[in-house]
C-alpha positions as CSV (number, residue, x, y, z in Angstrom):
1,M,72.8,66.6,-29.3
2,K,69.7,64.9,-27.8
3,G,68.9,61.3,-27.3
4,I,69.6,58.2,-25.1
5,F,73.1,56.7,-25.1
6,A,75.5,55.1,-22.8
7,V,78.5,56.9,-21.1
8,N,81.4,54.7,-19.8
9,K,81.6,56.4,-16.3
10,P,85.2,56.3,-14.9
11,V,86.1,55.5,-11.4
12,G,86.2,58.4,-9.0
13,I,83.3,60.6,-9.9
14,T,79.6,60.4,-9.1
15,S,76.8,59.7,-11.5
16,H,75.6,63.3,-10.9
17,D,79.2,64.5,-11.9
18,V,78.6,62.9,-15.3
19,I,75.2,64.8,-15.7
20,Y,76.8,68.2,-14.7
21,S,79.6,67.6,-17.1
22,L,77.1,66.8,-19.9
23,R,75.1,69.9,-19.1
24,K,78.2,72.0,-19.4
25,K,79.1,70.4,-22.8
26,T,75.7,70.6,-24.3
27,G,74.1,73.6,-22.8
28,I,71.0,71.6,-22.1
29,K,69.6,71.3,-18.6
30,R,67.2,68.5,-19.1
31,I,69.5,65.5,-18.7
32,G,68.9,62.4,-16.5
33,H,70.3,59.0,-16.1
34,A,69.2,55.5,-15.4
35,G,70.7,53.7,-12.4
36,T,73.2,55.3,-10.2
37,L,76.8,54.1,-10.1
38,D,78.8,54.5,-7.0
39,P,82.0,56.6,-7.3
40,L,84.3,53.7,-7.0
41,A,82.3,51.8,-9.8
42,S,82.7,52.2,-13.5
43,G,81.0,51.3,-16.7
44,V,77.6,51.7,-18.3
45,L,75.6,54.7,-17.2
46,V,72.6,55.3,-19.5
47,V,72.0,59.1,-20.0
48,A,69.1,60.9,-21.7
49,I,69.4,64.4,-23.0
50,G,66.2,66.3,-23.7
51,R,62.7,66.2,-22.1
52,E,61.3,63.8,-24.7
53,F,64.1,61.1,-24.0
54,T,64.3,61.6,-20.0
55,K,60.8,60.4,-20.0
56,Q,61.9,57.0,-21.2
57,L,64.3,56.6,-18.3
58,D,61.9,54.8,-16.0
59,S,61.6,51.9,-18.3
60,I,65.4,51.7,-18.8
61,V,66.0,51.6,-15.0
62,K,63.9,48.4,-14.8
63,S,66.1,46.8,-17.5
64,E,68.4,43.7,-16.9
65,K,71.9,44.7,-15.8
66,E,75.1,42.9,-16.0
67,Y,78.3,43.5,-13.9
68,I,82.0,42.3,-13.4
69,A,82.8,42.3,-9.7
70,Q,85.8,41.5,-7.7
71,V,85.2,40.4,-4.0
72,E,87.9,40.3,-1.5
73,L,87.5,37.8,1.1
74,G,89.3,37.7,4.5
75,Q,88.1,41.2,5.8
76,T,85.2,43.3,6.0
77,S,84.5,46.9,5.2
78,T,82.2,49.5,6.9
79,T,80.9,50.5,3.5
80,D,81.0,47.0,2.0
81,D,83.5,48.3,-0.6
82,M,87.0,49.8,-0.9
83,E,86.1,53.1,0.7
84,G,85.3,52.0,4.1
85,E,87.3,51.1,7.1
86,K,88.7,47.6,6.8
87,T,88.7,44.8,9.5
88,L,90.9,41.7,9.0
89,L,89.2,38.5,10.3
90,P,91.4,36.3,12.5
91,A,92.7,33.2,10.8
92,S,91.0,31.0,13.5
93,P,88.8,31.7,16.5
94,K,90.1,31.5,20.1
95,L,89.7,27.8,21.2
96,Q,89.3,26.4,24.6
97,R,91.7,23.6,25.6
98,G,90.6,20.3,24.0
99,E,88.6,22.0,21.2
100,Q,89.3,21.7,17.6
101,A,89.0,24.4,15.0
102,H,86.4,24.0,12.3
103,F,87.3,27.4,10.7
104,K,88.7,27.4,7.2
105,Q,90.5,30.6,6.1
106,N,90.6,29.6,2.5
107,P,87.3,28.4,1.2
108,T,87.5,25.9,-1.7
109,L,86.1,26.8,-5.2
110,K,83.3,24.4,-4.6
111,E,82.3,26.0,-1.2
112,V,82.4,29.5,-2.9
113,R,80.1,28.2,-5.7
114,T,77.7,26.6,-3.2
115,A,77.5,29.9,-1.2
116,L,76.9,31.9,-4.2
117,N,74.1,29.7,-5.4
118,Q,72.1,30.7,-2.5
119,F,72.0,34.3,-4.0
120,I,70.6,33.3,-7.3
121,G,66.9,33.8,-8.0
122,K,64.3,36.0,-6.1
123,I,66.0,36.6,-2.8
124,M,65.7,39.0,0.2
125,Q,68.6,41.4,0.2
126,T,69.5,44.0,2.9
127,P,70.9,47.2,1.4
128,P,74.4,48.4,2.7
129,A,74.5,50.8,5.6
130,Y,76.1,53.1,3.3
131,S,73.3,53.5,0.7
132,A,70.8,56.1,-0.6
133,I,67.9,54.2,1.0
134,K,65.6,56.3,3.0
135,V,64.2,55.2,6.4
136,K,61.4,57.5,7.6
137,G,62.9,60.4,5.6
138,Q,66.4,59.7,6.7
139,V,69.1,58.8,4.2
140,A,71.0,55.7,5.4
141,Y,74.5,56.8,4.4
142,K,74.1,60.3,5.9
143,A,73.1,58.6,9.3
144,A,76.0,56.2,9.1
145,R,78.4,58.9,8.6
146,Q,77.1,60.4,11.8
147,G,77.6,57.1,13.6
148,R,73.9,56.2,13.6
149,S,72.6,52.9,12.0
150,L,69.1,53.0,10.6
151,P,67.0,49.6,10.6
152,L,67.4,48.6,6.9
153,V,64.6,46.2,5.8
154,P,65.5,43.4,3.5
155,R,63.9,43.9,0.0
156,E,63.1,41.3,-2.6
157,V,65.4,41.5,-5.7
158,E,66.2,39.2,-8.5
159,V,69.6,37.8,-9.3
160,K,69.4,35.9,-12.5
161,E,73.0,34.5,-12.9
162,I,76.3,34.5,-11.1
163,E,79.4,33.1,-12.9
164,I,82.7,32.6,-11.2
165,L,85.3,34.0,-13.7
166,E,88.3,33.5,-11.6
167,Y,89.1,32.5,-8.0
168,K,92.4,32.8,-6.2
169,Y,92.0,33.4,-2.5
170,P,91.3,36.1,-1.4
171,I,89.9,37.4,-4.7
172,V,86.8,36.2,-6.3
173,K,86.0,37.6,-9.8
174,L,82.3,37.3,-10.7
175,K,80.0,38.0,-13.6
176,I,76.5,38.9,-12.2
177,T,73.3,39.4,-14.3
178,C,70.5,40.9,-12.2
179,G,67.3,43.0,-12.2
180,K,66.5,46.3,-10.7
181,G,67.6,47.3,-7.1
182,V,70.4,44.7,-6.6
183,Y,73.2,45.9,-4.6
184,I,76.5,44.2,-5.6
185,R,78.0,45.3,-2.4
186,S,75.5,43.3,-0.5
187,I,76.2,40.2,-2.5
188,A,79.9,40.6,-1.6
189,R,79.2,41.2,2.1
190,D,76.7,38.2,2.3
191,L,79.2,35.9,0.5
192,G,81.8,36.7,3.1
193,E,79.2,36.0,5.8
194,K,78.2,32.6,4.3
195,L,82.0,31.7,4.0
196,K,82.7,33.0,7.5
197,T,85.7,34.8,6.0
198,G,84.2,38.3,5.7
199,G,84.0,40.0,2.3
200,Y,83.7,43.3,0.6
201,L,83.5,44.7,-2.9
202,K,86.9,45.4,-4.3
203,S,86.0,46.7,-7.8
204,L,82.9,46.8,-10.0
205,V,82.3,47.5,-13.6
206,R,78.8,47.5,-15.1
207,T,79.0,46.1,-18.5
208,R,75.4,46.4,-19.6
209,V,72.0,47.9,-18.9
210,G,69.4,46.4,-21.0
211,E,70.5,46.8,-24.8
212,Y,73.3,49.4,-23.8
213,T,76.8,47.8,-23.7
214,I,80.1,48.9,-22.4
215,E,81.5,48.3,-25.9
216,E,79.2,50.9,-27.3
217,A,79.5,53.4,-24.5
218,V,81.2,56.7,-25.1
219,L,83.9,58.2,-22.9
220,L,83.0,61.2,-21.0
221,N,85.9,63.2,-22.5
222,D,84.8,62.4,-26.1
């Protein structure tokens, strides 16, 4: 059993867990994957079995990716996803006597779309504090778990399309098409900042990596 194919990774396990499982099933040690999925994310994980196929993973990592994401507005998360500690934002700021509130707890669909349009194209994006990015040899998420924050530098990434599939406050359901290195958690966080509501990634499914689609992906137990 050698080749390149897509596995439909379930929620709750790491991308490395998938590789470990495949090594046990096949007896082959030379197995790799293209593009890590967080434990709380599911969907297409492209895997290669055999030395001649793992060599091709570098080009697959650069392929266009497609996601279905649910963003929850109204609160923030320390990890920018469901795993972190949540903080509810107040319905309105404290006002001095005579001041009027200009804070809107429930953004309109138009306001959400306008905010999202700012994330389309080649943009500068700051990775989440809990990410595998290294700063001077230190891994960001390991430092964050120790209560230390590393200076994460914004990177240029490309978001090709964002489509609003559904919006009923506080949930925004999105279809996102993007290039390599885009953090969907960062889009959720930054959308919340633009709307002044806070926001985090509630759920994420990767539906496509290049030509590999979720419809054709095999279940890990198969």
